[in-house]
LUMTORLO-234771 format. One record per residue (C-alpha): residue in three letters; x, y, z. Coordinates in Angstrom, 2 decimals. Example, Ala and Ser with C-alpha at 12.3 -4.5 7.8 and 13.67 -1.06 7.14 Angstrom:
<dofis>
+------+---------+---------+---------+
! code !       u !       v !       w !
+------+---------+---------+---------+
!  ALA !   12.30 !   -4.50 !    7.80 !
!  SER !   13.67 !   -1.06 !    7.14 !
+------+---------+---------+---------+
</dofis>
This chain:
<dofis>
+------+---------+---------+---------+
! code !       u !       v !       w !
+------+---------+---------+---------+
!  UNK !  -12.01 !    4.40 !  -52.02 !
!  UNK !  -10.41 !    6.16 !  -55.17 !
!  UNK !  -12.08 !    9.65 !  -54.33 !
!  UNK !  -10.79 !    9.67 !  -50.85 !
!  UNK !   -7.11 !    8.50 !  -52.42 !
!  UNK !   -7.81 !   11.65 !  -54.87 !
!  UNK !   -8.68 !   14.22 !  -52.20 !
!  UNK !   -5.81 !   13.02 !  -49.82 !
!  UNK !   -3.54 !   13.81 !  -52.69 !
!  UNK !   -4.77 !   16.87 !  -53.99 !
!  UNK !   -5.02 !   18.38 !  -50.56 !
!  UNK !   -1.53 !   16.28 !  -49.44 !
!  UNK !    0.21 !   19.59 !  -47.55 !
!  UNK !   -2.50 !   19.88 !  -45.37 !
!  UNK !   -2.67 !   16.07 !  -44.17 !
!  UNK !    1.06 !   16.41 !  -44.02 !
!  UNK !    0.50 !   19.34 !  -41.65 !
!  UNK !   -1.82 !   17.32 !  -39.77 !
!  UNK !   -0.37 !   14.01 !  -39.66 !
!  UNK !    3.49 !   14.45 !  -39.91 !
!  UNK !    4.34 !   18.43 !  -38.85 !
!  UNK !    1.68 !   18.64 !  -36.06 !
!  UNK !    1.98 !   14.64 !  -34.51 !
!  UNK !    5.62 !   13.93 !  -34.58 !
!  UNK !    6.88 !   16.83 !  -32.39 !
!  UNK !    4.01 !   16.42 !  -30.44 !
!  UNK !    4.49 !   12.85 !  -29.49 !
!  UNK !    8.17 !   13.48 !  -28.63 !
!  UNK !    6.92 !   16.22 !  -26.39 !
!  UNK !    4.87 !   13.96 !  -24.71 !
!  UNK !    7.35 !   10.81 !  -23.98 !
!  UNK !    9.66 !   13.38 !  -22.85 !
!  UNK !    7.68 !   15.87 !  -20.73 !
!  UNK !    5.01 !   13.02 !  -19.58 !
!  UNK !    8.12 !   10.54 !  -18.69 !
!  UNK !    7.76 !    8.55 !  -15.59 !
!  UNK !   10.33 !    6.34 !  -13.76 !
!  UNK !    9.37 !    2.96 !  -12.25 !
!  UNK !   11.44 !    1.97 !   -8.44 !
!  UNK !   10.97 !   -1.12 !   -6.29 !
!  UNK !   12.23 !   -2.12 !   -3.41 !
!  UNK !   12.15 !   -5.81 !   -1.83 !
!  UNK !   11.16 !   -6.62 !    2.07 !
!  UNK !   12.46 !  -10.30 !    3.38 !
!  UNK !    9.42 !  -10.85 !    5.92 !
!  UNK !   10.23 !  -13.79 !    8.83 !
!  UNK !    7.30 !  -16.06 !   10.51 !
!  UNK !    6.73 !  -15.02 !   14.00 !
!  UNK !    6.50 !  -18.85 !   14.68 !
!  UNK !   10.51 !  -18.97 !   13.95 !
!  UNK !   10.83 !  -16.73 !   17.27 !
!  UNK !    8.19 !  -18.40 !   19.69 !
!  UNK !    5.15 !  -20.13 !   19.33 !
!  UNK !    3.59 !  -17.74 !   22.12 !
!  UNK !    4.21 !  -14.46 !   20.18 !
!  UNK !    1.77 !  -12.51 !   18.98 !
!  UNK !    1.61 !   -9.61 !   15.96 !
!  UNK !   -1.12 !   -7.71 !   15.92 !
!  UNK !   -3.48 !   -8.67 !   13.00 !
!  UNK !   -1.35 !  -11.41 !   11.69 !
!  UNK !   -3.05 !  -13.84 !   10.04 !
!  UNK !   -1.51 !  -17.56 !   10.35 !
!  UNK !   -3.16 !  -19.04 !    7.24 !
!  UNK !   -1.83 !  -17.02 !    4.72 !
!  UNK !    2.06 !  -16.31 !    3.95 !
!  UNK !    4.08 !  -13.54 !    5.89 !
!  UNK !    4.30 !  -11.50 !    2.90 !
!  UNK !    0.65 !  -11.57 !    2.33 !
!  UNK !    0.22 !  -10.68 !    5.94 !
!  UNK !    2.82 !   -7.61 !    5.77 !
!  UNK !    1.27 !   -6.74 !    2.38 !
!  UNK !   -1.95 !   -6.66 !    3.87 !
!  UNK !   -0.82 !   -4.47 !    6.35 !
!  UNK !    0.79 !   -1.82 !    4.70 !
!  UNK !   -2.04 !   -2.04 !    2.02 !
!  UNK !   -4.37 !   -0.55 !    4.64 !
!  UNK !   -2.02 !    1.99 !    5.92 !
!  UNK !   -1.24 !    3.43 !    2.78 !
!  UNK !   -5.04 !    3.92 !    2.75 !
!  UNK !   -4.84 !    6.20 !    5.40 !
!  UNK !   -4.32 !    9.82 !    5.20 !
!  UNK !   -1.95 !   10.08 !    8.43 !
!  UNK !    0.51 !    7.22 !    7.08 !
!  UNK !    0.64 !    9.24 !    3.71 !
!  UNK !    1.45 !   12.66 !    5.71 !
!  UNK !    4.25 !   11.23 !    7.66 !
!  UNK !    5.27 !    9.41 !    4.70 !
!  UNK !    5.89 !   12.41 !    2.75 !
!  UNK !    6.99 !   14.38 !    5.55 !
!  UNK !   10.10 !   11.84 !    6.20 !
!  UNK !   10.87 !   11.87 !    2.15 !
!  UNK !   10.74 !   15.91 !    2.57 !
!  UNK !   12.91 !   16.03 !    5.68 !
!  UNK !   15.99 !   13.70 !    3.95 !
!  UNK !   16.04 !   15.66 !    0.82 !
!  UNK !   13.70 !   13.28 !   -1.56 !
!  UNK !   11.41 !   16.02 !   -2.23 !
!  UNK !   12.77 !   19.64 !   -2.92 !
!  UNK !    9.85 !   21.73 !   -2.05 !
!  UNK !    6.09 !   22.03 !   -0.26 !
!  UNK !    4.83 !   22.51 !   -3.67 !
!  UNK !    6.32 !   19.51 !   -5.01 !
!  UNK !    5.12 !   17.78 !   -1.94 !
!  UNK !    1.51 !   18.44 !   -2.79 !
!  UNK !    1.60 !   17.36 !   -6.19 !
!  UNK !    2.78 !   13.86 !   -4.99 !
!  UNK !    0.69 !   13.58 !   -2.16 !
!  UNK !   -2.06 !   12.75 !   -4.83 !
!  UNK !    0.38 !    9.61 !   -6.45 !
!  UNK !    0.94 !    8.07 !   -3.49 !
!  UNK !   -1.58 !    6.38 !   -2.08 !
!  UNK !   -2.45 !    5.37 !   -6.06 !
!  UNK !    1.25 !    5.15 !   -7.36 !
!  UNK !    2.54 !    2.66 !   -4.70 !
!  UNK !    1.73 !   -1.02 !   -5.58 !
!  UNK !    2.53 !   -3.84 !   -2.63 !
!  UNK !    3.01 !   -7.09 !   -4.64 !
!  UNK !    3.84 !  -10.17 !   -2.69 !
!  UNK !    6.56 !  -12.35 !   -4.84 !
!  UNK !    6.35 !  -16.00 !   -2.41 !
!  UNK !    6.03 !  -16.84 !    0.41 !
!  UNK !    8.49 !  -14.13 !    2.31 !
!  UNK !    9.61 !  -11.60 !   -0.19 !
!  UNK !    7.17 !   -8.58 !   -0.87 !
!  UNK !    8.03 !   -6.00 !   -3.17 !
!  UNK !    6.89 !   -2.31 !   -3.01 !
!  UNK !    6.66 !   -0.50 !   -6.52 !
!  UNK !    6.35 !    3.33 !   -7.25 !
!  UNK !    5.90 !    5.32 !  -10.21 !
!  UNK !    6.71 !    9.01 !  -10.58 !
!  UNK !    8.06 !   12.02 !  -12.83 !
!  UNK !   11.31 !   11.89 !  -11.29 !
!  UNK !   13.69 !    8.82 !  -10.17 !
!  UNK !   15.25 !   10.63 !   -6.97 !
!  UNK !   11.69 !   10.79 !   -5.75 !
!  UNK !   10.81 !    7.30 !   -6.16 !
!  UNK !   13.39 !    6.09 !   -4.67 !
!  UNK !   13.11 !    8.70 !   -1.91 !
!  UNK !    9.26 !    8.03 !   -1.01 !
!  UNK !   10.11 !    4.13 !   -1.58 !
!  UNK !   12.73 !    4.47 !    1.72 !
!  UNK !   10.36 !    6.58 !    3.46 !
!  UNK !    7.45 !    4.08 !    3.24 !
!  UNK !    9.53 !    1.30 !    4.76 !
!  UNK !   10.58 !    3.81 !    7.14 !
!  UNK !    7.18 !    4.65 !    8.42 !
!  UNK !    5.78 !    1.33 !    7.79 !
!  UNK !    8.44 !    0.05 !   10.31 !
!  UNK !    7.92 !    2.78 !   12.75 !
!  UNK !    3.82 !    1.80 !   12.76 !
!  UNK !    4.43 !   -1.33 !   13.18 !
!  UNK !    6.45 !   -1.23 !   16.39 !
!  UNK !    3.92 !    1.32 !   17.71 !
!  UNK !    1.44 !   -0.54 !   17.12 !
!  UNK !    2.92 !   -3.56 !   18.85 !
!  UNK !    3.89 !   -1.80 !   21.87 !
!  UNK !    0.59 !   -0.21 !   22.29 !
!  UNK !   -1.22 !   -3.57 !   22.41 !
!  UNK !    1.45 !   -5.16 !   24.35 !
!  UNK !    1.45 !   -2.35 !   26.89 !
!  UNK !   -2.14 !   -2.67 !   27.16 !
!  UNK !   -2.00 !   -5.90 !   28.40 !
!  UNK !    1.22 !   -6.00 !   30.40 !
!  UNK !   -0.96 !   -2.56 !   31.95 !
!  UNK !   -4.34 !   -4.62 !   32.74 !
!  UNK !   -2.27 !   -7.62 !   34.05 !
!  UNK !   -0.60 !   -5.57 !   36.34 !
!  UNK !   -3.42 !   -4.03 !   38.07 !
!  UNK !   -4.81 !   -7.11 !   38.20 !
!  UNK !   -1.70 !   -8.13 !   40.40 !
!  UNK !   -1.99 !   -5.35 !   42.34 !
!  UNK !   -5.83 !   -6.45 !   43.24 !
!  UNK !   -4.79 !   -9.63 !   43.82 !
!  UNK !   -1.90 !   -8.37 !   46.42 !
!  UNK !   -4.22 !   -6.32 !   48.10 !
!  UNK !   -6.84 !   -8.87 !   48.74 !
!  UNK !   -3.90 !  -11.65 !   49.99 !
!  UNK !   -2.97 !   -8.93 !   52.10 !
!  UNK !   -6.43 !   -8.33 !   53.31 !
!  UNK !   -6.81 !  -12.23 !   53.99 !
!  UNK !   -3.76 !  -12.52 !   55.84 !
!  UNK !   -4.60 !   -9.66 !   58.03 !
!  UNK !   -8.02 !  -11.16 !   58.84 !
!  UNK !   -6.34 !  -14.38 !   59.57 !
!  UNK !   -3.92 !  -12.89 !   61.93 !
!  UNK !   -6.45 !  -10.39 !   63.59 !
!  UNK !   -8.69 !  -13.95 !   64.37 !
!  UNK !   -5.72 !  -15.60 !   65.82 !
!  UNK !   -4.59 !  -12.86 !   67.90 !
!  UNK !   -8.38 !  -12.59 !   69.22 !
!  UNK !   -8.37 !  -16.35 !   70.00 !
!  UNK !   -5.41 !  -17.06 !   71.75 !
!  UNK !   -6.12 !  -20.56 !   72.30 !
!  UNK !   -6.49 !  -21.61 !   68.36 !
!  UNK !   -3.41 !  -21.71 !   67.57 !
!  UNK !   -3.01 !  -23.96 !   64.63 !
!  UNK !   -1.29 !  -26.98 !   65.97 !
!  UNK !    0.07 !  -30.07 !   63.13 !
!  UNK !   -2.36 !  -32.26 !   64.18 !
!  UNK !   -5.67 !  -29.75 !   63.80 !
!  UNK !   -8.50 !  -30.99 !   61.07 !
!  UNK !  -10.67 !  -29.13 !   59.03 !
!  UNK !  -14.17 !  -28.56 !   60.19 !
!  UNK !  -13.04 !  -28.40 !   64.03 !
!  UNK !  -13.73 !  -24.24 !   63.27 !
!  UNK !  -15.96 !  -23.36 !   60.42 !
!  UNK !  -14.48 !  -19.39 !   60.55 !
!  UNK !  -11.24 !  -20.12 !   61.21 !
!  UNK !  -11.63 !  -23.30 !   58.05 !
!  UNK !  -13.19 !  -20.20 !   55.87 !
!  UNK !  -10.59 !  -17.67 !   56.25 !
!  UNK !   -7.59 !  -20.32 !   55.75 !
!  UNK !   -9.64 !  -21.10 !   52.42 !
!  UNK !  -10.07 !  -17.57 !   51.65 !
!  UNK !   -5.82 !  -17.00 !   52.05 !
!  UNK !   -5.36 !  -19.99 !   50.31 !
!  UNK !   -7.30 !  -19.15 !   47.07 !
!  UNK !   -5.78 !  -15.59 !   47.01 !
!  UNK !   -2.59 !  -16.83 !   47.22 !
!  UNK !   -3.40 !  -18.92 !   44.26 !
!  UNK !   -4.93 !  -16.25 !   42.16 !
!  UNK !   -1.91 !  -14.07 !   43.06 !
!  UNK !    0.83 !  -16.67 !   41.98 !
!  UNK !   -1.43 !  -17.54 !   38.43 !
!  UNK !   -1.56 !  -13.80 !   37.96 !
!  UNK !    2.07 !  -13.16 !   38.84 !
!  UNK !    2.73 !  -16.11 !   36.16 !
!  UNK !    0.83 !  -14.64 !   33.58 !
!  UNK !    2.23 !  -11.16 !   34.00 !
!  UNK !    5.97 !  -12.75 !   33.35 !
!  UNK !    4.34 !  -14.66 !   30.24 !
!  UNK !    3.03 !  -11.38 !   29.21 !
!  UNK !    6.00 !   -9.11 !   29.90 !
!  UNK !    8.49 !  -12.18 !   27.65 !
!  UNK !    5.71 !  -12.24 !   24.92 !
!  UNK !    5.69 !   -8.73 !   24.55 !
!  UNK !    9.25 !   -8.08 !   24.57 !
!  UNK !    9.69 !  -10.86 !   22.00 !
!  UNK !    6.92 !   -9.64 !   19.68 !
!  UNK !    8.88 !   -6.08 !   20.13 !
!  UNK !   12.20 !   -8.07 !   19.15 !
!  UNK !   10.48 !   -9.80 !   16.13 !
!  UNK !    8.94 !   -6.38 !   15.01 !
!  UNK !   12.10 !   -4.85 !   14.71 !
!  UNK !   14.08 !   -7.88 !   12.93 !
!  UNK !   11.26 !   -9.54 !   10.84 !
!  UNK !   11.00 !   -6.94 !    8.38 !
!  UNK !   14.47 !   -6.80 !    6.27 !
!  UNK !   15.21 !   -4.84 !    3.41 !
!  UNK !   17.04 !   -7.09 !    0.86 !
!  UNK !   17.06 !   -5.15 !   -2.02 !
!  UNK !   17.16 !   -1.11 !   -1.36 !
!  UNK !   15.08 !    1.12 !   -3.43 !
!  UNK !   16.14 !    1.56 !   -7.16 !
!  UNK !   14.80 !    2.53 !  -10.67 !
!  UNK !   13.88 !   -0.49 !  -12.33 !
!  UNK !   12.42 !    1.15 !  -15.32 !
!  UNK !   13.84 !    4.48 !  -16.88 !
!  UNK !   15.60 !    5.71 !  -19.68 !
!  UNK !   14.12 !    7.78 !  -22.65 !
!  UNK !   10.24 !    6.31 !  -22.49 !
!  UNK !   10.43 !    5.59 !  -18.79 !
!  UNK !    8.51 !    3.17 !  -17.48 !
!  UNK !    6.46 !    3.02 !  -20.77 !
!  UNK !    3.23 !    5.04 !  -19.19 !
!  UNK !    4.17 !    8.39 !  -21.49 !
!  UNK !    4.83 !    6.14 !  -24.57 !
!  UNK !    0.99 !    5.26 !  -24.08 !
!  UNK !    0.15 !    8.95 !  -24.20 !
!  UNK !    2.16 !    9.77 !  -27.41 !
!  UNK !    0.30 !    7.16 !  -29.31 !
!  UNK !   -3.04 !    9.09 !  -27.84 !
!  UNK !   -1.82 !   12.22 !  -29.14 !
!  UNK !   -0.78 !   10.10 !  -32.71 !
!  UNK !   -4.27 !    8.37 !  -32.54 !
!  UNK !   -6.00 !   11.93 !  -32.19 !
!  UNK !   -4.20 !   13.28 !  -34.75 !
!  UNK !   -4.86 !   10.45 !  -37.40 !
!  UNK !   -8.56 !   10.72 !  -36.28 !
!  UNK !   -8.48 !   14.29 !  -36.93 !
!  UNK !   -7.08 !   13.63 !  -40.31 !
!  UNK !   -9.80 !   11.18 !  -41.46 !
!  UNK !  -12.19 !   13.62 !  -40.07 !
!  UNK !  -11.17 !   16.17 !  -42.23 !
!  UNK !  -10.95 !   14.01 !  -45.29 !
!  UNK !  -14.49 !   12.62 !  -44.75 !
!  UNK !  -15.74 !   16.12 !  -44.26 !
!  UNK !  -14.20 !   17.20 !  -47.81 !
!  UNK !  -15.69 !   14.25 !  -49.49 !
!  UNK !  -18.91 !   15.26 !  -47.87 !
!  UNK !  -18.89 !   18.88 !  -49.35 !
!  UNK !  -17.20 !   18.02 !  -52.92 !
!  UNK !  -19.92 !   17.33 !  -55.32 !
!  UNK !  -17.42 !   16.61 !  -58.33 !
!  UNK !  -17.82 !   13.34 !  -60.12 !
!  UNK !  -14.33 !   12.31 !  -61.10 !
!  UNK !  -15.34 !    9.18 !  -62.66 !
!  UNK !  -17.58 !    7.80 !  -65.12 !
!  UNK !  -18.93 !    4.77 !  -62.84 !
!  UNK !  -19.39 !    7.19 !  -60.34 !
!  UNK !  -21.22 !    9.35 !  -62.46 !
!  UNK !  -23.83 !    6.69 !  -63.62 !
!  UNK !  -24.04 !    5.67 !  -60.17 !
!  UNK !  -25.46 !    8.93 !  -59.03 !
!  UNK !  -27.77 !    9.75 !  -62.03 !
!  UNK !  -28.67 !    6.22 !  -62.96 !
!  UNK !  -28.49 !    7.10 !  -66.31 !
!  UNK !  -25.60 !    5.78 !  -68.93 !
!  UNK !  -22.91 !    7.95 !  -69.87 !
!  UNK !  -22.89 !    8.24 !  -74.05 !
!  UNK !  -19.64 !    9.98 !  -74.60 !
!  UNK !  -16.82 !   11.58 !  -72.73 !
!  UNK !  -15.00 !   14.73 !  -73.91 !
!  UNK !  -11.10 !   14.53 !  -73.21 !
!  UNK !   -9.12 !   17.14 !  -71.46 !
!  UNK !   -7.54 !   19.30 !  -73.96 !
!  UNK !   -4.17 !   20.37 !  -73.82 !
!  UNK !   -3.15 !   24.25 !  -74.73 !
!  UNK !   -0.79 !   24.40 !  -77.95 !
+------+---------+---------+---------+
</dofis>
């Protein structure tokens, strides 16, 4: 250990350069240049059952909390390129991003740096880190806006599909009912003596009974389908309304970690720079000790040569 200390002090100017003169400005520059900010926004998510038990939201899992449902939906959307493109376009159009070059740079950070964290049963936090505070808040605002638009579009597509299917079924049932009515009227017109009296009993005319039965079945089917269509239209309107009001921003996007050190990630980079400088100094010290074959201590000399030192000559001073 004494050997290393002696080398350290003998070349103190070099080690001061490696350990102080170079690391300090490099560390400060790393903290400032690579400083990142953290922004967050909080959303309040309602449960569809509070609106109507029949309201079904696409992808909604009744066994997890509302916040977890929307966190899962948003995380999946963030994993798609189309959502990220729409998000960045929204932020660019609203002035949060200054240039197309910056937009391309941010594009790489969006899917990685946006964190979606449920804070409870209904509270959902969205956190994003970047190098400019205004960009962080703009990206979060765009995320909430595009997320709401996508939820609305998905809900509308799902309900439009269900309603259009039932509308086609109702139209087909009406055509069948009209055909049954026409068939019965045609049969009665061809048999004027078979006007149905109040005393008519089923079984007296099998052909007429079949026409009446078909008419009753078609009428019942049309009534049932019209009821289903009305219910589907109501649920579609209620679900669209729920999507519109269920996700509310309770805390607008704001910087949560800023200042000189930002969110602390640049400090970690600076510590890496400092560690590299210390490692370089330690490696240089070991190298100097390895190439220095001078014995500077009696015990060291005895250890190297394995023979005792009989006498030492002190350093002479010039008179």
